[in-house]
Biotite code that builds the C-alpha atoms (Angstrom):
import biotite.structure as struc

atoms = struc.array([
    struc.Atom([-10.504, -5.091, -34.992], chain_id="A", res_id=1, res_name="UNK", atom_name="CA", element="C"),
    struc.Atom([-12.250, -3.532, -32.668], chain_id="A", res_id=2, res_name="UNK", atom_name="CA", element="C"),
    struc.Atom([-13.371, -5.510, -28.493], chain_id="A", res_id=3, res_name="UNK", atom_name="CA", element="C"),
    struc.Atom([-16.427, -6.908, -30.213], chain_id="A", res_id=4, res_name="UNK", atom_name="CA", element="C"),
    struc.Atom([-15.451, -7.281, -34.002], chain_id="A", res_id=5, res_name="UNK", atom_name="CA", element="C"),
    struc.Atom([-12.691, -10.145, -32.306], chain_id="A", res_id=6, res_name="UNK", atom_name="CA", element="C"),
    struc.Atom([-15.575, -11.363, -30.326], chain_id="A", res_id=7, res_name="UNK", atom_name="CA", element="C"),
    struc.Atom([-18.055, -11.985, -33.127], chain_id="A", res_id=8, res_name="UNK", atom_name="CA", element="C"),
    struc.Atom([-15.642, -13.417, -35.629], chain_id="A", res_id=9, res_name="UNK", atom_name="CA", element="C"),
    struc.Atom([-14.396, -15.943, -33.447], chain_id="A", res_id=10, res_name="UNK", atom_name="CA", element="C"),
    struc.Atom([-17.916, -16.775, -32.310], chain_id="A", res_id=11, res_name="UNK", atom_name="CA", element="C"),
    struc.Atom([-19.056, -17.464, -35.971], chain_id="A", res_id=12, res_name="UNK", atom_name="CA", element="C"),
    struc.Atom([-15.902, -19.336, -36.590], chain_id="A", res_id=13, res_name="UNK", atom_name="CA", element="C"),
    struc.Atom([-16.811, -21.618, -34.258], chain_id="A", res_id=14, res_name="UNK", atom_name="CA", element="C"),
    struc.Atom([-20.750, -21.898, -34.570], chain_id="A", res_id=15, res_name="UNK", atom_name="CA", element="C"),
    struc.Atom([-19.517, -22.531, -37.836], chain_id="A", res_id=16, res_name="UNK", atom_name="CA", element="C"),
    struc.Atom([-17.336, -25.268, -37.678], chain_id="A", res_id=17, res_name="UNK", atom_name="CA", element="C"),
    struc.Atom([-18.228, -26.842, -34.818], chain_id="A", res_id=18, res_name="UNK", atom_name="CA", element="C"),
    struc.Atom([-21.950, -26.481, -34.415], chain_id="A", res_id=19, res_name="UNK", atom_name="CA", element="C"),
    struc.Atom([-21.646, -25.559, -30.935], chain_id="A", res_id=20, res_name="UNK", atom_name="CA", element="C"),
    struc.Atom([-24.913, -24.136, -28.916], chain_id="A", res_id=21, res_name="UNK", atom_name="CA", element="C"),
    struc.Atom([-24.620, -20.681, -28.129], chain_id="A", res_id=22, res_name="UNK", atom_name="CA", element="C"),
    struc.Atom([-24.566, -21.990, -24.705], chain_id="A", res_id=23, res_name="UNK", atom_name="CA", element="C"),
    struc.Atom([-21.783, -23.742, -25.149], chain_id="A", res_id=24, res_name="UNK", atom_name="CA", element="C"),
    struc.Atom([-19.712, -21.139, -27.116], chain_id="A", res_id=25, res_name="UNK", atom_name="CA", element="C"),
    struc.Atom([-19.737, -18.714, -24.431], chain_id="A", res_id=26, res_name="UNK", atom_name="CA", element="C"),
    struc.Atom([-18.434, -20.683, -22.034], chain_id="A", res_id=27, res_name="UNK", atom_name="CA", element="C"),
    struc.Atom([-16.133, -22.032, -23.820], chain_id="A", res_id=28, res_name="UNK", atom_name="CA", element="C"),
    struc.Atom([-12.996, -22.911, -21.850], chain_id="A", res_id=29, res_name="UNK", atom_name="CA", element="C"),
    struc.Atom([-9.437, -22.474, -23.122], chain_id="A", res_id=30, res_name="UNK", atom_name="CA", element="C"),
    struc.Atom([-8.524, -25.452, -21.818], chain_id="A", res_id=31, res_name="UNK", atom_name="CA", element="C"),
    struc.Atom([-10.980, -27.537, -24.372], chain_id="A", res_id=32, res_name="UNK", atom_name="CA", element="C"),
    struc.Atom([-9.103, -26.101, -27.005], chain_id="A", res_id=33, res_name="UNK", atom_name="CA", element="C"),
    struc.Atom([-5.885, -28.190, -27.965], chain_id="A", res_id=34, res_name="UNK", atom_name="CA", element="C"),
    struc.Atom([-3.219, -29.275, -30.544], chain_id="A", res_id=35, res_name="UNK", atom_name="CA", element="C"),
    struc.Atom([-3.622, -33.023, -31.620], chain_id="A", res_id=36, res_name="UNK", atom_name="CA", element="C"),
    struc.Atom([-0.394, -34.278, -32.250], chain_id="A", res_id=37, res_name="UNK", atom_name="CA", element="C"),
    struc.Atom([-1.353, -37.702, -33.387], chain_id="A", res_id=38, res_name="UNK", atom_name="CA", element="C"),
    struc.Atom([-4.012, -36.159, -35.941], chain_id="A", res_id=39, res_name="UNK", atom_name="CA", element="C"),
    struc.Atom([-2.054, -33.046, -36.812], chain_id="A", res_id=40, res_name="UNK", atom_name="CA", element="C"),
    struc.Atom([-5.066, -30.368, -35.834], chain_id="A", res_id=41, res_name="UNK", atom_name="CA", element="C"),
    struc.Atom([-6.520, -28.394, -33.563], chain_id="A", res_id=42, res_name="UNK", atom_name="CA", element="C"),
    struc.Atom([-9.561, -29.988, -31.827], chain_id="A", res_id=43, res_name="UNK", atom_name="CA", element="C"),
    struc.Atom([-12.275, -28.627, -29.246], chain_id="A", res_id=44, res_name="UNK", atom_name="CA", element="C"),
    struc.Atom([-13.500, -30.791, -26.716], chain_id="A", res_id=45, res_name="UNK", atom_name="CA", element="C"),
    struc.Atom([-16.054, -30.429, -24.069], chain_id="A", res_id=46, res_name="UNK", atom_name="CA", element="C"),
    struc.Atom([-19.255, -32.262, -22.687], chain_id="A", res_id=47, res_name="UNK", atom_name="CA", element="C"),
    struc.Atom([-22.342, -30.150, -24.233], chain_id="A", res_id=48, res_name="UNK", atom_name="CA", element="C"),
    struc.Atom([-24.187, -27.902, -21.419], chain_id="A", res_id=49, res_name="UNK", atom_name="CA", element="C"),
    struc.Atom([-27.580, -29.374, -22.798], chain_id="A", res_id=50, res_name="UNK", atom_name="CA", element="C"),
    struc.Atom([-26.898, -33.521, -22.635], chain_id="A", res_id=51, res_name="UNK", atom_name="CA", element="C"),
    struc.Atom([-23.570, -33.502, -21.374], chain_id="A", res_id=52, res_name="UNK", atom_name="CA", element="C"),
    struc.Atom([-22.603, -35.354, -24.356], chain_id="A", res_id=53, res_name="UNK", atom_name="CA", element="C"),
    struc.Atom([-19.101, -35.241, -25.195], chain_id="A", res_id=54, res_name="UNK", atom_name="CA", element="C"),
    struc.Atom([-18.322, -33.466, -28.339], chain_id="A", res_id=55, res_name="UNK", atom_name="CA", element="C"),
    struc.Atom([-14.416, -33.892, -29.748], chain_id="A", res_id=56, res_name="UNK", atom_name="CA", element="C"),
    struc.Atom([-13.841, -32.529, -33.002], chain_id="A", res_id=57, res_name="UNK", atom_name="CA", element="C"),
    struc.Atom([-10.825, -31.064, -35.004], chain_id="A", res_id=58, res_name="UNK", atom_name="CA", element="C"),
    struc.Atom([-11.134, -27.300, -36.780], chain_id="A", res_id=59, res_name="UNK", atom_name="CA", element="C"),
    struc.Atom([-9.212, -25.284, -39.226], chain_id="A", res_id=60, res_name="UNK", atom_name="CA", element="C"),
    struc.Atom([-6.018, -23.178, -38.050], chain_id="A", res_id=61, res_name="UNK", atom_name="CA", element="C"),
    struc.Atom([-8.279, -19.867, -39.016], chain_id="A", res_id=62, res_name="UNK", atom_name="CA", element="C"),
    struc.Atom([-10.961, -20.956, -36.053], chain_id="A", res_id=63, res_name="UNK", atom_name="CA", element="C"),
    struc.Atom([-7.483, -20.747, -34.174], chain_id="A", res_id=64, res_name="UNK", atom_name="CA", element="C"),
    struc.Atom([-5.970, -17.721, -35.098], chain_id="A", res_id=65, res_name="UNK", atom_name="CA", element="C"),
    struc.Atom([-9.386, -16.376, -34.206], chain_id="A", res_id=66, res_name="UNK", atom_name="CA", element="C"),
    struc.Atom([-9.599, -17.410, -31.028], chain_id="A", res_id=67, res_name="UNK", atom_name="CA", element="C"),
    struc.Atom([-5.746, -16.534, -30.090], chain_id="A", res_id=68, res_name="UNK", atom_name="CA", element="C"),
    struc.Atom([-6.874, -13.216, -30.842], chain_id="A", res_id=69, res_name="UNK", atom_name="CA", element="C"),
    struc.Atom([-9.577, -13.198, -28.375], chain_id="A", res_id=70, res_name="UNK", atom_name="CA", element="C"),
    struc.Atom([-8.703, -10.159, -25.995], chain_id="A", res_id=71, res_name="UNK", atom_name="CA", element="C"),
    struc.Atom([-9.492, -11.062, -22.379], chain_id="A", res_id=72, res_name="UNK", atom_name="CA", element="C"),
    struc.Atom([-13.254, -10.616, -21.655], chain_id="A", res_id=73, res_name="UNK", atom_name="CA", element="C"),
    struc.Atom([-14.457, -7.424, -19.831], chain_id="A", res_id=74, res_name="UNK", atom_name="CA", element="C"),
    struc.Atom([-14.357, -7.866, -15.752], chain_id="A", res_id=75, res_name="UNK", atom_name="CA", element="C"),
    struc.Atom([-11.933, -10.452, -16.129], chain_id="A", res_id=76, res_name="UNK", atom_name="CA", element="C"),
    struc.Atom([-10.056, -9.930, -12.778], chain_id="A", res_id=77, res_name="UNK", atom_name="CA", element="C"),
    struc.Atom([-7.103, -12.055, -13.285], chain_id="A", res_id=78, res_name="UNK", atom_name="CA", element="C"),
    struc.Atom([-6.107, -14.486, -16.764], chain_id="A", res_id=79, res_name="UNK", atom_name="CA", element="C"),
    struc.Atom([-9.506, -15.720, -17.820], chain_id="A", res_id=80, res_name="UNK", atom_name="CA", element="C"),
    struc.Atom([-10.106, -19.652, -18.258], chain_id="A", res_id=81, res_name="UNK", atom_name="CA", element="C"),
    struc.Atom([-12.864, -18.117, -20.963], chain_id="A", res_id=82, res_name="UNK", atom_name="CA", element="C"),
    struc.Atom([-12.667, -17.031, -24.166], chain_id="A", res_id=83, res_name="UNK", atom_name="CA", element="C"),
    struc.Atom([-15.869, -14.886, -24.245], chain_id="A", res_id=84, res_name="UNK", atom_name="CA", element="C"),
    struc.Atom([-16.591, -15.203, -20.305], chain_id="A", res_id=85, res_name="UNK", atom_name="CA", element="C"),
    struc.Atom([-15.147, -13.656, -17.351], chain_id="A", res_id=86, res_name="UNK", atom_name="CA", element="C"),
    struc.Atom([-16.514, -16.381, -15.255], chain_id="A", res_id=87, res_name="UNK", atom_name="CA", element="C"),
    struc.Atom([-17.920, -13.541, -12.562], chain_id="A", res_id=88, res_name="UNK", atom_name="CA", element="C"),
    struc.Atom([-21.442, -13.100, -14.585], chain_id="A", res_id=89, res_name="UNK", atom_name="CA", element="C"),
    struc.Atom([-23.982, -15.621, -14.599], chain_id="A", res_id=90, res_name="UNK", atom_name="CA", element="C"),
    struc.Atom([-23.973, -17.648, -17.741], chain_id="A", res_id=91, res_name="UNK", atom_name="CA", element="C"),
    struc.Atom([-27.438, -16.722, -18.286], chain_id="A", res_id=92, res_name="UNK", atom_name="CA", element="C"),
    struc.Atom([-25.933, -12.893, -18.563], chain_id="A", res_id=93, res_name="UNK", atom_name="CA", element="C"),
    struc.Atom([-23.015, -13.906, -21.181], chain_id="A", res_id=94, res_name="UNK", atom_name="CA", element="C"),
    struc.Atom([-25.398, -16.040, -23.075], chain_id="A", res_id=95, res_name="UNK", atom_name="CA", element="C"),
    struc.Atom([-27.327, -13.018, -23.562], chain_id="A", res_id=96, res_name="UNK", atom_name="CA", element="C"),
    struc.Atom([-23.783, -11.105, -24.585], chain_id="A", res_id=97, res_name="UNK", atom_name="CA", element="C"),
    struc.Atom([-23.289, -13.927, -26.832], chain_id="A", res_id=98, res_name="UNK", atom_name="CA", element="C"),
    struc.Atom([-26.740, -13.530, -28.912], chain_id="A", res_id=99, res_name="UNK", atom_name="CA", element="C"),
    struc.Atom([-26.722, -9.975, -28.703], chain_id="A", res_id=100, res_name="UNK", atom_name="CA", element="C"),
    struc.Atom([-23.287, -9.946, -30.313], chain_id="A", res_id=101, res_name="UNK", atom_name="CA", element="C"),
    struc.Atom([-24.286, -12.343, -33.367], chain_id="A", res_id=102, res_name="UNK", atom_name="CA", element="C"),
    struc.Atom([-27.764, -10.258, -33.346], chain_id="A", res_id=103, res_name="UNK", atom_name="CA", element="C"),
    struc.Atom([-25.599, -7.348, -34.619], chain_id="A", res_id=104, res_name="UNK", atom_name="CA", element="C"),
    struc.Atom([-23.257, -9.558, -37.084], chain_id="A", res_id=105, res_name="UNK", atom_name="CA", element="C"),
    struc.Atom([-26.798, -10.917, -38.344], chain_id="A", res_id=106, res_name="UNK", atom_name="CA", element="C"),
    struc.Atom([-28.480, -7.140, -38.543], chain_id="A", res_id=107, res_name="UNK", atom_name="CA", element="C"),
    struc.Atom([-24.744, -5.898, -40.686], chain_id="A", res_id=108, res_name="UNK", atom_name="CA", element="C"),
    struc.Atom([-24.918, -9.026, -42.756], chain_id="A", res_id=109, res_name="UNK", atom_name="CA", element="C"),
    struc.Atom([-28.665, -8.752, -43.733], chain_id="A", res_id=110, res_name="UNK", atom_name="CA", element="C"),
    struc.Atom([-29.419, -12.645, -43.033], chain_id="A", res_id=111, res_name="UNK", atom_name="CA", element="C"),
    struc.Atom([-32.869, -13.194, -43.265], chain_id="A", res_id=112, res_name="UNK", atom_name="CA", element="C"),
    struc.Atom([-34.346, -15.225, -39.421], chain_id="A", res_id=113, res_name="UNK", atom_name="CA", element="C"),
    struc.Atom([-31.356, -15.429, -37.872], chain_id="A", res_id=114, res_name="UNK", atom_name="CA", element="C"),
    struc.Atom([-30.671, -17.130, -35.022], chain_id="A", res_id=115, res_name="UNK", atom_name="CA", element="C"),
    struc.Atom([-27.081, -19.297, -34.293], chain_id="A", res_id=116, res_name="UNK", atom_name="CA", element="C"),
    struc.Atom([-28.634, -22.354, -34.309], chain_id="A", res_id=117, res_name="UNK", atom_name="CA", element="C"),
    struc.Atom([-28.810, -22.234, -38.192], chain_id="A", res_id=118, res_name="UNK", atom_name="CA", element="C"),
    struc.Atom([-24.886, -22.556, -38.089], chain_id="A", res_id=119, res_name="UNK", atom_name="CA", element="C"),
    struc.Atom([-25.727, -25.817, -36.266], chain_id="A", res_id=120, res_name="UNK", atom_name="CA", element="C"),
    struc.Atom([-28.453, -26.743, -38.506], chain_id="A", res_id=121, res_name="UNK", atom_name="CA", element="C"),
    struc.Atom([-25.824, -25.843, -41.607], chain_id="A", res_id=122, res_name="UNK", atom_name="CA", element="C"),
    struc.Atom([-23.442, -28.243, -40.458], chain_id="A", res_id=123, res_name="UNK", atom_name="CA", element="C"),
    struc.Atom([-25.850, -31.215, -40.053], chain_id="A", res_id=124, res_name="UNK", atom_name="CA", element="C"),
    struc.Atom([-27.737, -31.178, -43.093], chain_id="A", res_id=125, res_name="UNK", atom_name="CA", element="C"),
    struc.Atom([-23.719, -30.057, -45.260], chain_id="A", res_id=126, res_name="UNK", atom_name="CA", element="C"),
    struc.Atom([-22.602, -33.378, -43.022], chain_id="A", res_id=127, res_name="UNK", atom_name="CA", element="C"),
    struc.Atom([-25.709, -35.392, -44.356], chain_id="A", res_id=128, res_name="UNK", atom_name="CA", element="C"),
    struc.Atom([-25.781, -34.391, -47.396], chain_id="A", res_id=129, res_name="UNK", atom_name="CA", element="C"),
    struc.Atom([-22.386, -35.979, -47.635], chain_id="A", res_id=130, res_name="UNK", atom_name="CA", element="C"),
    struc.Atom([-22.955, -39.509, -46.879], chain_id="A", res_id=131, res_name="UNK", atom_name="CA", element="C"),
    struc.Atom([-22.359, -38.753, -43.057], chain_id="A", res_id=132, res_name="UNK", atom_name="CA", element="C"),
    struc.Atom([-24.859, -41.365, -41.091], chain_id="A", res_id=133, res_name="UNK", atom_name="CA", element="C"),
    struc.Atom([-27.329, -40.421, -38.438], chain_id="A", res_id=134, res_name="UNK", atom_name="CA", element="C"),
    struc.Atom([-24.693, -41.977, -35.829], chain_id="A", res_id=135, res_name="UNK", atom_name="CA", element="C"),
    struc.Atom([-21.887, -39.692, -36.878], chain_id="A", res_id=136, res_name="UNK", atom_name="CA", element="C"),
    struc.Atom([-24.262, -36.143, -37.301], chain_id="A", res_id=137, res_name="UNK", atom_name="CA", element="C"),
    struc.Atom([-25.206, -37.098, -33.844], chain_id="A", res_id=138, res_name="UNK", atom_name="CA", element="C"),
    struc.Atom([-21.639, -37.890, -32.134], chain_id="A", res_id=139, res_name="UNK", atom_name="CA", element="C"),
    struc.Atom([-20.883, -34.444, -34.214], chain_id="A", res_id=140, res_name="UNK", atom_name="CA", element="C"),
    struc.Atom([-23.568, -32.496, -32.356], chain_id="A", res_id=141, res_name="UNK", atom_name="CA", element="C"),
    struc.Atom([-23.496, -34.445, -28.847], chain_id="A", res_id=142, res_name="UNK", atom_name="CA", element="C"),
    struc.Atom([-27.351, -35.399, -29.952], chain_id="A", res_id=143, res_name="UNK", atom_name="CA", element="C"),
    struc.Atom([-28.799, -38.656, -30.245], chain_id="A", res_id=144, res_name="UNK", atom_name="CA", element="C"),
    struc.Atom([-29.660, -40.327, -33.925], chain_id="A", res_id=145, res_name="UNK", atom_name="CA", element="C"),
    struc.Atom([-32.973, -39.573, -33.182], chain_id="A", res_id=146, res_name="UNK", atom_name="CA", element="C"),
    struc.Atom([-32.811, -35.717, -32.544], chain_id="A", res_id=147, res_name="UNK", atom_name="CA", element="C"),
    struc.Atom([-30.702, -35.580, -35.882], chain_id="A", res_id=148, res_name="UNK", atom_name="CA", element="C"),
    struc.Atom([-33.042, -37.633, -37.988], chain_id="A", res_id=149, res_name="UNK", atom_name="CA", element="C"),
    struc.Atom([-36.259, -35.411, -36.619], chain_id="A", res_id=150, res_name="UNK", atom_name="CA", element="C"),
    struc.Atom([-34.474, -32.203, -36.394], chain_id="A", res_id=151, res_name="UNK", atom_name="CA", element="C"),
    struc.Atom([-32.302, -32.246, -39.611], chain_id="A", res_id=152, res_name="UNK", atom_name="CA", element="C"),
    struc.Atom([-32.811, -34.753, -42.021], chain_id="A", res_id=153, res_name="UNK", atom_name="CA", element="C"),
    struc.Atom([-34.988, -32.864, -44.291], chain_id="A", res_id=154, res_name="UNK", atom_name="CA", element="C"),
    struc.Atom([-34.573, -32.201, -47.719], chain_id="A", res_id=155, res_name="UNK", atom_name="CA", element="C"),
    struc.Atom([-31.319, -30.958, -49.230], chain_id="A", res_id=156, res_name="UNK", atom_name="CA", element="C"),
    struc.Atom([-30.255, -31.080, -53.102], chain_id="A", res_id=157, res_name="UNK", atom_name="CA", element="C"),
    struc.Atom([-27.357, -32.642, -51.823], chain_id="A", res_id=158, res_name="UNK", atom_name="CA", element="C"),
    struc.Atom([-28.825, -35.000, -49.273], chain_id="A", res_id=159, res_name="UNK", atom_name="CA", element="C"),
    struc.Atom([-31.856, -35.872, -52.434], chain_id="A", res_id=160, res_name="UNK", atom_name="CA", element="C"),
    struc.Atom([-29.003, -36.273, -55.064], chain_id="A", res_id=161, res_name="UNK", atom_name="CA", element="C"),
    struc.Atom([-27.176, -38.801, -52.607], chain_id="A", res_id=162, res_name="UNK", atom_name="CA", element="C"),
    struc.Atom([-30.479, -40.692, -52.028], chain_id="A", res_id=163, res_name="UNK", atom_name="CA", element="C"),
    struc.Atom([-31.014, -40.567, -55.669], chain_id="A", res_id=164, res_name="UNK", atom_name="CA", element="C"),
    struc.Atom([-27.879, -41.948, -56.897], chain_id="A", res_id=165, res_name="UNK", atom_name="CA", element="C"),
    struc.Atom([-28.588, -44.616, -54.506], chain_id="A", res_id=166, res_name="UNK", atom_name="CA", element="C"),
    struc.Atom([-31.613, -45.966, -55.454], chain_id="A", res_id=167, res_name="UNK", atom_name="CA", element="C"),
    struc.Atom([-30.226, -45.554, -59.256], chain_id="A", res_id=168, res_name="UNK", atom_name="CA", element="C"),
    struc.Atom([-27.431, -48.389, -58.403], chain_id="A", res_id=169, res_name="UNK", atom_name="CA", element="C"),
    struc.Atom([-30.192, -50.615, -56.396], chain_id="A", res_id=170, res_name="UNK", atom_name="CA", element="C"),
    struc.Atom([-32.794, -50.364, -59.849], chain_id="A", res_id=171, res_name="UNK", atom_name="CA", element="C"),
    struc.Atom([-29.712, -50.862, -62.079], chain_id="A", res_id=172, res_name="UNK", atom_name="CA", element="C"),
    struc.Atom([-29.497, -54.525, -61.177], chain_id="A", res_id=173, res_name="UNK", atom_name="CA", element="C"),
    struc.Atom([-32.032, -56.780, -63.293], chain_id="A", res_id=174, res_name="UNK", atom_name="CA", element="C"),
    struc.Atom([-33.454, -53.302, -65.178], chain_id="A", res_id=175, res_name="UNK", atom_name="CA", element="C"),
    struc.Atom([-32.323, -50.175, -67.056], chain_id="A", res_id=176, res_name="UNK", atom_name="CA", element="C"),
    struc.Atom([-32.824, -46.935, -65.175], chain_id="A", res_id=177, res_name="UNK", atom_name="CA", element="C"),
    struc.Atom([-32.211, -44.671, -68.010], chain_id="A", res_id=178, res_name="UNK", atom_name="CA", element="C"),
    struc.Atom([-35.447, -45.994, -69.768], chain_id="A", res_id=179, res_name="UNK", atom_name="CA", element="C"),
    struc.Atom([-37.194, -46.346, -66.908], chain_id="A", res_id=180, res_name="UNK", atom_name="CA", element="C"),
    struc.Atom([-36.770, -42.449, -66.788], chain_id="A", res_id=181, res_name="UNK", atom_name="CA", element="C"),
    struc.Atom([-37.233, -41.745, -70.204], chain_id="A", res_id=182, res_name="UNK", atom_name="CA", element="C"),
    struc.Atom([-40.276, -43.394, -70.082], chain_id="A", res_id=183, res_name="UNK", atom_name="CA", element="C"),
    struc.Atom([-41.590, -41.672, -66.746], chain_id="A", res_id=184, res_name="UNK", atom_name="CA", element="C"),
    struc.Atom([-40.948, -37.813, -68.118], chain_id="A", res_id=185, res_name="UNK", atom_name="CA", element="C"),
    struc.Atom([-42.978, -38.889, -70.735], chain_id="A", res_id=186, res_name="UNK", atom_name="CA", element="C"),
])
C-alpha cells in the first residue's frame, strides 16, 4: 500500500473503533496506545483536545496492526512521537491534512455528505441502541451526558426496538400487551 493509503486505513479504523475527533486522531501520540495485560487488549488513553476529558478505550487488534503499518510522517526529523503528525507543522495544518485524506477516502467510497464526525455519531447511536446509558456513551466520547443526549440520542431502529421492549415489559404487568397492540392495529 502507498503512504497515504496506510495512513487513511489507520485513520478510518481509529475513527470507527474509538469515535475520537479528527483533531485527536491527527495528533495521536504513539505512547497513547498500550497493551493492557489485565484486560488482554490494546487501549488508547488520551485527554481529548476539545474538552480535556480522559478517554481510555479498548480497540481491536486489526486497528493495532494498521497503526503499526503507518509510515513515519513526512518531514519528521527523528523517530516521530506521533502516528500522523511530524511534530513540526502546526496542529491546524495536520488536522487539515487528515481531513483531506479522509475526503479522498469518502470520495472513492462514494459516501454521501461525508464528514469524519459521522464515525462518532455512528458509534454513539450503536452504543445507545445496545442499551448503553448516556453516561457510558459520554465516558466513551469524552463528553457530558447532556451533550450525548442532545446530539446522539435521536431515533434509531435499534434504540426504538429496545424502548419498545422496555415498554412492553412494564405494560405486561396487569395488562395483556398483545391484545392492546391488536386492538390498536384495528
